[in-house]
C-alpha positions as semicolon CSV with decimal commas, in nm:
position;residue;x (nm);y (nm);z (nm)
1;X;6,250;8,054;5,189
2;X;6,579;8,244;5,150
3;X;6,831;8,161;4,897
4;X;7,097;8,119;5,221
5;X;6,881;7,805;5,347
6;X;6,950;7,624;5,042
7;X;7,296;7,651;5,130
8;X;7,205;7,586;5,503
9;X;7,036;7,251;5,380
10;X;7,334;7,161;5,131
11;X;7,600;7,212;5,457
12;X;7,410;6,956;5,658
13;X;7,358;6,686;5,359
14;X;7,723;6,745;5,226
15;X;7,956;6,887;5,495
16;X;8,285;6,795;5,259
17;X;8,171;6,985;4,985
18;X;8,325;7,339;4,940
19;X;8,071;7,633;4,983
20;X;8,164;7,765;4,659
21;X;8,050;7,440;4,509
22;X;7,734;7,437;4,705
23;X;7,663;7,780;4,576
24;X;7,744;7,694;4,239
25;X;7,492;7,406;4,229
26;X;7,205;7,604;4,444
27;X;7,257;7,891;4,148
28;X;7,216;7,617;3,906
29;X;6,931;7,470;4,026
30;X;6,708;7,813;4,111
31;X;6,826;7,984;3,776
32;X;6,638;7,673;3,585
33;X;6,337;7,707;3,816
34;X;6,304;8,066;3,738
35;X;6,369;8,021;3,355
36;X;6,072;7,724;3,414
37;X;5,849;7,993;3,567
38;X;5,847;7,774;3,850
39;X;5,979;8,044;4,133
40;X;6,004;8,395;4,163
41;X;6,260;8,601;4,380
42;X;6,175;8,834;4,607
43;X;6,380;9,063;4,808
44;X;6,306;9,092;5,190
45;X;6,426;9,192;5,539
46;X;6,450;8,947;5,828
47;X;6,103;8,945;6,025
48;X;5,929;9,242;5,818
49;X;5,672;9,010;5,630
50;X;5,735;9,248;5,309
51;X;5,826;9,097;4,989
52;X;5,940;9,311;4,691
53;X;5,924;9,118;4,372
54;X;6,264;9,098;4,187
55;X;6,179;9,183;3,819
56;X;6,198;8,878;3,584
57;X;6,459;9,057;3,392
58;X;6,661;9,103;3,698
59;X;6,650;8,765;3,887
60;X;6,889;8,598;3,703
61;X;7,156;8,827;3,762
62;X;7,070;8,863;4,116
63;X;7,160;8,500;4,148
64;X;7,498;8,581;4,030
65;X;7,569;8,819;4,315
66;X;7,774;8,687;4,608
67;X;7,524;8,890;4,885
68;X;7,232;8,653;4,708
69;X;7,364;8,325;4,939
70;X;7,502;8,475;5,223
71;X;7,338;8,421;5,588
72;X;7,064;8,732;5,636
73;X;7,150;9,029;5,873
74;X;7,010;9,379;5,891
75;X;7,029;9,411;5,539
76;X;6,762;9,288;5,261
77;X;6,822;8,929;5,153
78;X;6,662;8,733;4,831
79;X;6,399;8,466;4,906
80;X;6,227;8,267;4,654
81;X;5,827;8,143;4,666
82;X;5,669;7,874;4,415
83;X;5,531;8,099;4,150
């Protein structure tokens, strides 16, 4: 599941909450899950079925990049899966 999909879900459930607050909340939760070893991050390209693991040492930093939460395009995007 792409990180952007978390924001999409929050948009549906909390339409009046600011985009920045949704990203901050999602980032905090995903960071906690990463720290607990419950999820891992991957970099992928839309419809490619190829997933490149993001090294654990880089994963938390990757969450802080604004592009991590944007809708996918032709560029690689971040997704997560249960570890």
